Wavefront OBJ file of the C-alpha trace (Angstrom):
o trace
v -11.640 -8.829 -1.419
v -9.421 -11.913 -1.450
v -5.644 -11.565 -0.884
v -4.859 -12.767 -4.418
v -7.116 -10.071 -5.880
v -5.425 -7.463 -3.699
v -1.967 -8.672 -4.765
v -2.949 -8.430 -8.432
v -4.237 -4.888 -7.913
v -1.018 -3.969 -6.082
v 1.156 -5.334 -8.897
v -0.833 -3.420 -11.497
v -0.652 -0.185 -9.500
v 3.061 -0.546 -8.784
v 3.734 -1.100 -12.481
v 1.570 1.849 -13.550
v 3.051 4.154 -10.902
v -0.254 4.680 -9.070
v 1.395 3.290 -5.938
v 4.911 4.336 -4.933
v 7.483 1.658 -5.683
v 9.737 2.581 -2.782
v 8.988 1.900 0.842
v 7.505 4.907 2.690
v 9.691 7.353 4.561
v 7.347 7.380 7.563
v 4.285 5.455 8.668
v 1.710 5.869 11.404
v -0.801 3.269 12.523
v -4.107 3.754 14.276
v -7.826 3.254 13.988
v -9.572 4.040 10.720
v -10.581 7.632 10.070
v -12.826 7.113 7.053
v -10.047 7.546 4.483
v -10.055 5.563 1.235
v -7.508 2.750 1.007
v -4.981 3.422 -1.782
v -4.882 -0.289 -2.599
v -8.438 -1.627 -2.528
v -10.367 1.642 -2.837
v -12.646 0.872 0.103
v -13.253 3.084 3.126
v -11.153 2.361 6.212
v -13.748 2.150 8.988
v -13.205 3.143 12.611
v -12.937 -0.442 13.798
v -10.245 -1.271 11.215
v -6.499 -0.643 11.348
v -5.371 2.273 9.199
v -1.806 2.864 8.057
v -0.904 6.402 7.012
v 2.245 6.457 4.910
v 4.325 9.390 3.704
v 6.266 8.592 0.552
v 9.356 10.218 -0.945
v 7.116 12.504 -3.039
v 5.711 13.853 0.281
v 2.260 12.485 -0.521
v 0.272 10.803 2.205
v -1.589 7.624 1.355
v -3.864 5.559 3.552
v -4.164 1.790 3.669
v -6.030 -0.926 5.516
v -3.514 -2.764 7.700
v -3.794 -6.007 5.660
v -3.555 -4.121 2.339
v -0.404 -2.357 3.525
v 1.090 -5.673 4.623
v 0.501 -7.185 1.181
v 1.919 -4.053 -0.465
v 5.044 -4.322 1.684
v 5.431 -7.994 0.745
v 5.077 -7.197 -2.963
v 7.645 -4.399 -2.752
v 10.070 -6.673 -0.921
v 9.493 -9.490 -3.397
v 10.139 -7.185 -6.365
v 13.271 -5.710 -4.819
v 14.704 -9.182 -4.141
v 13.874 -10.482 -7.607
v 14.959 -7.311 -9.397
v 11.374 -6.726 -10.469
v 10.408 -3.849 -12.717
v 10.606 -0.339 -11.420
v 12.275 -0.936 -8.086
v 15.630 0.486 -7.223
l 1 2 3 4 5 6 7 8 9 10 11 12 13 14 15 16 17 18 19 20 21 22 23 24 25 26 27 28 29 30 31 32 33 34 35 36 37 38 39 40 41 42 43 44 45 46 47 48 49 50 51 52 53 54 55 56 57 58 59 60 61 62 63 64 65 66 67 68 69 70 71 72 73 74 75 76 77 78 79 80 81 82 83 84 85 86 87
């Protein structure tokens, strides 16, 4: 999936509330464990970087490293621009 497609999906999911709007409370990074990425919906394979993130609602979500990076950029961009739904 191309970065622009991922960004669009992130924006939609942030707006709908499917993805947490706030930055995670804790994150861990390692090799993929077969979890499904909360952004792109694809499996995070063993040879890929996996980010495990615990949000304020105490839910754990899993992301490909590049998907998490784009999500972080979108959150930062929204917070700087006063975008919808970000405190």
